[in-house]
C-alpha positions in Angstrom: -3.8 -1.0 -8.2 -7.0 -0.2 -6.4 -7.7 3.5 -7.2 -11.4 3.9 -6.7 -11.3 7.2 -8.6 -8.7 8.3 -11.0 -9.9 11.9 -10.8 -8.0 13.8 -8.1 -9.7 15.4 -5.1 -8.5 18.9 -4.4 -6.5 19.3 -1.2 -7.5 22.4 0.5 -5.4 24.0 3.2 -7.3 25.3 6.2 -4.5 27.8 6.6 -3.4 29.3 3.3 -0.1 30.4 4.8 1.0 26.8 5.4 1.6 24.1 2.9 0.6 20.4 3.4 3.5 18.6 5.2 3.7 14.9 4.7 5.9 12.6 6.8 6.8 8.9 6.7 6.1 7.2 10.1 8.7 5.2 12.0 7.7 1.5 12.0 9.9 -0.9 13.9 11.2 -3.8 11.8 9.9 -2.3 8.6 11.0 1.3 8.1 14.8 0.8 8.1 17.2 2.8 6.0 16.6 0.6 2.9 12.8 1.2 2.9 13.4 4.9 3.7 15.7 5.1 0.7 13.1 3.4 -1.6 10.3 5.7 -0.5 12.6 8.7 -0.7 13.5 7.8 -4.3 9.8 7.7 -5.2 9.4 11.0 -3.3 6.5 13.3 -2.3 7.2 13.4 1.4 8.7 16.2 3.4 10.7 14.1 5.8 11.0 10.6 7.3 11.5 9.4 10.8 13.9 6.5 11.8 12.9 3.4 13.6 13.2 4.0 17.3 16.6 3.4 18.9 16.0 2.0 22.4 17.8 3.5 25.3 17.9 1.2 28.3 20.9 0.8 30.7 23.5 2.9 29.0 23.5 6.0 26.8 23.7 5.2 23.1 27.1 6.0 21.5 27.6 8.2 18.5 28.8 5.2 16.4 25.5 3.4 16.9 23.5 6.4 15.6 25.7 6.4 12.5 25.2 2.7 12.0 21.4 2.5 12.7 20.5 5.8 11.0 23.2 6.0 8.3 21.5 9.1 6.9 23.2 10.9 9.8 26.4 10.6 7.9 24.8 12.5 5.0 23.7 15.6 6.8 20.7 13.7 8.2 19.3 13.2 4.7 18.6 10.3 2.4 20.7 10.2 -0.8 17.6 11.8 -2.4 17.9 14.7 0.0 14.8 14.1 2.2 15.5 14.8 5.9 15.5 11.9 8.3 14.6 12.6 12.0 16.3 10.3 14.6 13.9 8.7 17.0 14.7 7.5 20.6 12.7 5.4 23.0 13.4 5.0 26.7 12.3 6.1 30.2 15.5 7.4 31.9 15.7 11.2 31.5 19.5 11.4 31.9 20.3 8.5 29.6 17.8 9.8 27.0 19.4 13.2 27.2 22.9 11.9 26.8 21.8 9.7 23.9 20.1 12.6 22.2 23.4 14.6 22.5 25.3 11.7 21.0 22.8 11.5 18.1 23.4 15.2 17.3 27.2 14.5 17.4 26.6 11.7 14.9 24.9 14.2 12.6 21.2 14.2 13.6 19.4 17.5 12.9 16.1 16.6 14.6 15.4 14.5 17.6 12.0 12.7 18.0 10.9 10.8 21.1 8.6 7.7 21.0 5.8 7.6 23.6 3.4 5.8 21.4 4.8 2.3 20.8 2.2 -0.3 22.0 4.4 -3.4 21.8 4.3 -5.5 25.0 8.0 -6.1 25.1 8.7 -2.3 24.9 6.0 -1.4 27.5 7.2 -4.1 29.8 10.5 -2.4 30.0 9.0 1.0 30.8 9.2 2.5 27.3 6.7 3.7 24.7 3.0 4.2 25.4 3.2 2.9 29.0 4.7 6.3 29.9 1.4 7.9 28.9 0.1 6.8 32.4 2.5 9.3 34.1 2.6 12.8 32.6 5.4 13.9 35.0 7.6 11.2 33.4 7.0 12.6 29.9 7.9 16.1 31.2 11.1 15.0 32.9 12.3 13.1 29.8 11.5 15.9 27.3 12.9 18.6 29.7 16.2 16.7 30.2 16.6 16.3 26.4 15.7 19.9 25.6 18.3 21.1 28.1 21.0 18.9 26.6 20.3 19.7 22.9 21.7 22.8 21.1 19.0 25.4 20.7 18.8 25.1 16.9 18.0 21.3 17.1 14.2 20.8 16.9 12.7 18.4 19.5 9.4 16.4 18.9 7.5 13.6 20.4 5.0 11.0 19.2 2.1 9.9 21.4 -1.2 8.0 21.4 -4.3 9.3 22.9 -3.6 7.4 26.1 -2.7 3.9 27.5 -6.0 2.3 28.6 -8.1 5.3 27.9 -7.9 9.1 27.1 -8.2 10.4 30.7 -4.7 11.9 30.8 -4.5 13.0 27.2 -4.4 16.8 27.8 -2.2 16.4 30.9 0.2 14.5 28.7 0.1 17.1 26.0 0.7 19.9 28.5 3.6 18.0 30.1 5.3 17.6 26.8 4.7 21.2 25.7 5.9 22.7 28.9 9.2 20.9 28.6 10.0 22.9 25.4 8.9 20.5 22.7 8.4 22.0 19.3 6.2 19.4 17.5 3.8 16.6 18.6 2.7 13.7 16.4 -0.6 12.2 17.6 -1.8 8.7 16.7 -5.5 8.9 17.2 -5.9 5.7 19.2 -4.9 4.5 22.7 -2.5 1.7 23.4 -5.4 -0.5 24.3 -7.0 0.2 20.9 -3.9 -1.2 19.0 -4.8 -0.4 15.4 -8.6 -0.7 15.8 -11.2 0.9 15.9 -10.9 3.8 13.5 -8.5 6.6 14.6 -10.3 9.4 16.5 -9.2 12.4 14.5 -11.6 14.7 16.5 -9.3 14.2 19.5 -6.3 15.4 17.5 -8.4 18.4 16.5 -8.9 19.2 20.2 -5.2 19.0 20.8 -4.6 21.3 17.8 -6.9 23.9 19.4 -5.2 23.8 22.8 -1.5 23.7 22.0 1.1 26.0 20.4 3.1 23.0 19.3 2.9 22.0 15.7 0.5 19.0 15.7 1.0 16.2 13.2 -2.1 14.0 12.6 -1.4 10.2 12.4 -3.6 7.2 11.9 -5.7 5.8 9.0 -4.4 8.2 6.4 -4.3 5.9 3.3 -5.3 8.0 0.3 -6.4 11.5 -0.8 -9.9 11.1 0.5 -8.8 10.1 4.1 -6.3 12.9 4.2 -9.0 15.4 3.2 -11.3 14.1 5.9 -8.5 14.1 8.5 -7.6 17.7 7.6 -11.2 18.8 7.8 -11.7 17.3 11.2 -8.4 18.1 12.8 -7.5 21.5 11.2 -4.0 20.1 10.8 -1.7 20.8 7.9 0.9 18.2 9.0 0.3 14.5 8.5 2.2 11.3 9.1 1.5 8.2 7.2 2.6 4.7 8.3 1.0 1.5 7.0 -0.4 3.5 4.1 3.1 4.0 2.7 3.9 0.3 2.9 0.6 -0.6 1.2 1.2 2.0 -1.5 4.8 3.3 -1.8 3.6 5.9 -4.3 1.1 7.4 -1.8 3.1 10.6 -1.3 3.6 11.1 -5.0 -0.2 10.5 -5.5 -1.1 13.1 -2.8 1.2 15.7 -4.4 -0.5 15.1 -7.7 -3.8 15.7 -6.1 -2.3 18.9 -4.6 -1.5 20.0 -8.1 -5.0 19.0 -9.2 -3.6 16.4 -11.5 -4.8 12.9 -12.2 -3.4 10.1 -10.1 -1.3 7.7 -12.1 -1.8 3.9 -12.3 1.5 2.7 -11.0 1.1 -0.9 -12.1 3.8 -0.6 -14.8 6.3 0.9 -12.3 5.8 -1.6 -9.6 8.0 -4.5 -10.8 10.8 -2.0 -11.4 10.7 -0.6 -7.8 10.4 -4.1 -6.4 13.5 -5.2 -8.2 15.3 -2.0 -7.1 14.4 -2.6 -3.5 15.5 -6.3 -3.7 19.0 -5.3 -4.9 19.1 -2.6 -2.2 18.3 -5.2 0.5 20.8 -7.6 -0.8 23.6 -5.0 -0.2 22.9 -5.0 3.5 21.2 -8.3 4.3 21.7 -12.0 3.7 19.4 -14.2 1.6 17.2 -15.3 4.5 16.7 -11.7 5.8 16.1 -10.3 2.3 13.5 -12.9 1.5 11.8 -12.4 4.8 11.6 -8.6 4.3 10.3 -8.9 0.8 7.5 -11.4 1.9 6.7 -9.1 4.7 6.3 -6.2 2.3 4.1 -8.3 0.0 1.8 -8.7 3.0 1.3 -4.9 3.0 1.2 -4.5 -0.8 -1.7 -6.8 -1.2 -4.1 -4.1 0.1 -3.4 -1.9 -2.9 -2.0 -4.1 -5.7 -4.4 -6.7 -7.2 -1.6 -8.8 -8.6 0.0 -9.2 -5.2 -3.3 -10.0 -3.4 -4.3 -12.6 -6.0 -0.9 -14.3 -5.9 0.0 -13.8 -2.2 0.1 -17.5 -1.3 2.3 -18.3 -4.3 4.7 -15.5 -3.3 4.8 -16.7 0.3 5.8 -20.2 -0.8 8.8 -18.9 -2.7 12.0 -20.4 -1.3 14.6 -17.9 -2.8 14.8 -14.3 -3.5 15.3 -15.1 -7.2 12.2 -17.2 -7.3 10.2 -14.4 -5.6 11.4 -11.6 -7.9 10.7 -13.7 -11.0 7.2 -14.4 -9.8 6.6 -10.7 -9.1 7.8 -9.9 -12.6 5.5 -12.5 -14.1 2.3 -11.7 -12.1 2.6 -8.0 -12.6 2.8 -8.3 -16.4 -0.4 -10.4 -16.7 
């Protein structure tokens, strides 16, 4: 594993009354309940957020929330007792509100709304980051949901800095806050940026200074060093990690070790074991083709942190069965 420094960097809170809060980001097509379970087993995070559930022509029924976010049947927690927030995506305030109510009936204890997804197919249907062009739409959606939810259910939203540019950033933040939103996660890029250039953490810091909502910083947090830099720039104590947790499933554990001023472990010896565990877990819910596809997809992320995966990626991608892939993983991680 590529740890440039084994010595931990001390994580320093800007506010000594608040601890560092770490969250697992929702990533469509990747962060399903099986990956959430794996990361939760490894641990270190405070909570996870589900993949978005799209609300289009009809409100989503309670049964769907139990199926797509099975943690809702377990007091909205993984089997390792990490909370899971249920995320919705859509543009119709009434349908979103009805769906949020159904999610709570299904067991959800926290509702999150996605205004950040940059995918063309999502934006083309009026959802995700395209709504950042109309602050009044953000307000109507969040206000309708807040009115429908029981008072004790927290409501949060996730945004980018804007759609084409950042012109409406603070209008969007104000619109969301005035609707009664408790928490705001901010990915430090616009929709147009995609995942490049580097996240503009300074903009998240400006939001932190202007709002009473809890602000969660998101974007380019991949290790202890980047978290420290993000904290120093934003003043945030809440952080969400997306691709970094797929590249290194031990990242939350590593950051907690740094919090305790302990050395960060080399996880090479643990890797084959968790890969095998995840394979078995996938096979419980997916067929051979889907399981193989998800494992290869994960290898594409793991190559950024694990030398053995990077050096053998093409061999792994040519594997034709799950058995062949897992045997290859076991072999290359032992060498």
